[in-house]
N, C-alpha and C positions, 0 to 999 in steps of 0.2 A: 142613274145617279143618286137621284130624290129618292128612289125606295130606298139605295145599299145605305145612305144615310138614314131614313127612319131604321132598319135593320140596325145599325152601328151603336142609335141613340136608344136604342129596346134595349141591345146587351148592356149598354152604362146604366139602366135604372133596372135592369135585373139584377147585376152586378151589388149596386147599392142597396136595394129594397128587399132580395131574397136572400142572397149570400153575403149580406151585411158586411160589404167593403166598403171601406170611407171612401168617397165620392173623388178624393185626394191620390188613391192607391189604387183605382183602377188604370189597368194597364192602359196605355197609349192604342186606340182603334183610329186605323184611316181605311177609306175605299178607292180603289182604285179599279180600272176597268180596262179589259184588252180582247182579241181574238186570238183566244189561244190555239187557234190552227194556224196562226200565223209567225212564227220563227222571230221575226223582226217584233214585230208588236210585242212578244212573252219577253226578249232581251229588253226593250224598253221599260218595258211595266217594271223589271227586278230592278233598273235601274231608278226609278221613281220611287220603289221603296225604301233603295240603300236611303237615297237622298232626303227622307223624309225621318228616317227612322235611325241615321247615321252607323245601322253598322248589319250587317249579313242575317238574314231570317237562319236559325236553326231546327224549324222544324217545320213542315209544308201539307197543307192535305189537298190532292185535288179531287173534285167531286162535280165537277163541270163535264158534259155530256147530254146525249138525247137519243131520241130513238124514232126511227121512222118503219111502217110497215106496208111493206111492200109485196108479192109474190116475186119469188127471185127472177122469172126469166120477165118479169115487167119492171124489175129495178132500174130505172135511171142512173146514167153512169154517173154523171154530175152530183147526183144526191150519195150515191155509193164513196164517191171520192171528198165533196163536203164531211160527211159522218167520219169518216177515217180521220179525215184531219185534224178534227175535233177531237173525237174520242180517244184515238189511238197514240196520233203524233202532237196533241196538245198535250198529253200527260207525259208525253218524252221531253219534248222542249220545255215545259215547265222543269220536268225533271233536269236536265241539262242545266237552266240557267242558275236554280236552287244548287246545284252540285259545285258547278265553275269556281266561285269564290273559295267557298270551303277546302275544296282541294287546291286552289292557287296558294291560300294563306296560313294553310295546315291546322284550319279552324276543328275542331272537335265535337263530338254529338248533336249532329246531322242524323235528322229521319224525317224519310216522306213517308204518308200510306194515300196511297190513289185507291179510289175507288172505282171499282171492279163491277162485277152483276154477276149472281147466280148463274146468266146468261152466257159466262163465259164457261159455263161446267154444263150446263144441259141446254137440252133445245126447248125452246118454249112455244106451247101450244094452247087455243087453237091459232093465233096470232103469227104472220109471216115476219119474220124480222133478221134474217140472213145478215146482214153487214153490220148489224148491232151484235149480234153475238157475237161473231168475228174479231170486233173493235175488242170486246171485252175480253173474248179468250185473249189477244195479243196483248190488252192490258194487264194480266193476268204473269203472261211470260217476260214483260218488258220489265215487270218487277223485280223477280226472278233473276233476271241476267243482270239488270243494274246490281241488285243485293249480290251477285256473285262477283262483279266489277267492283264495285264500291267498298267492298266488306275486307278486300284487300289492301288496302291504305292504311299510312299510317296514322291515319282516325279514320275508321272506319263509319259509312252513312249508311244506316239502316233503311229499308227499303220494303215495304210490306202490302198487300193490297185486301180491302174488306170488300168482299162479296155480299149484298142484301140481296133480298128477295121481294116480290112483291111490297112496297112500301106505298102509302099513304100520303104521297107528295101532291102538292096542288095541280101536280101536271098528271101524273098518274089518276085522281080524282076527275081529269077534264076530258081523260080518254073512258075513261066505265061511265062519268055523267048519264050518257045516250045510250049505252047497252050493259045493262043491267046483268042479261045472262055471260058476258065477258066477266064481271067482276064475282059473279055465282061460281063461274069454271075455275076461275084463279084462286077462290078461299079453299073450295071442294077438293083442292090437290093438297092445302096447306094442312099437315096434320094438326098445328093450332089453330085451326080454322078461320084467320082472320089474315088482314094485310099486316105490313108493321106498320110504328107509328116514328116517325123521324130520326124522335128524341131514341129509340130503342138502337140506335147504331151508335149512338154516342160511345157509350163505355167501350166498346172495342175499340173504337179508334181512337179515344185517349190511351187506352193500355199499348195500343201498337205505335202507339207516337210519343209514350212517355217511356226515356229513356233507364227511368228508375224503375218501372215496372218491367218494362221486354230488354231489357239491354241484349239479351242473348237470342232474340226473334229475329231474322230477318228472313228475305224470300219467303215468306209463309201467305197464305190468301186465307183468310179467314169468312169461312160462311155462316151470314147469318138470315135465315131465309124460313124460320118457323119448321125445317123441316122439309119445304117441298122437295129437296131434291133427294130424299130416301127414297124414296117410290124408284 
């Protein structure tokens, strides 16, 4: 939680120092934690959010998830269960709790972006990660299914996915730090010749999230992979 508070404070400083927003005009920010693979915890989370802000959120981005590498025949059953619980069911639980009050109270303007992965459309190589790939394919189709169901509402809720390619997050850098050949293999297959920086996902997320930019876009998957999947 301390790390989250530091991130929140850094965001406030950025708004003031870089975006020239008066500190009193910076939107209220707060930090919450939960296990998104637990439906009860997610429901409690949304209750806490409402208690703090006294309104229901209209926009949600879910980027929580993780990857493990096992050969399929050696994949531990509990690991597979846990990963699916966070990556796929977690995305569903969050979307469900986000949408429920908007539907019950006829609130308009709801928009969801679920972070999937190019792994939901292609098979990564050389690493084995069948359950991760399946979970992200599930996220993409979950979003399409929710978009179809919630698009028919009196006040539609748009649901889209963003599928990043290899991105230089701290987690990814930790994976490749001990294996230079793996990083080289990944970037060799990317036409742009490098991994993405996290900030390069921001534009696509903002487009999908913002109703004034993508009001007629729902059920779509935007692939931001540097061209990896063209082969």
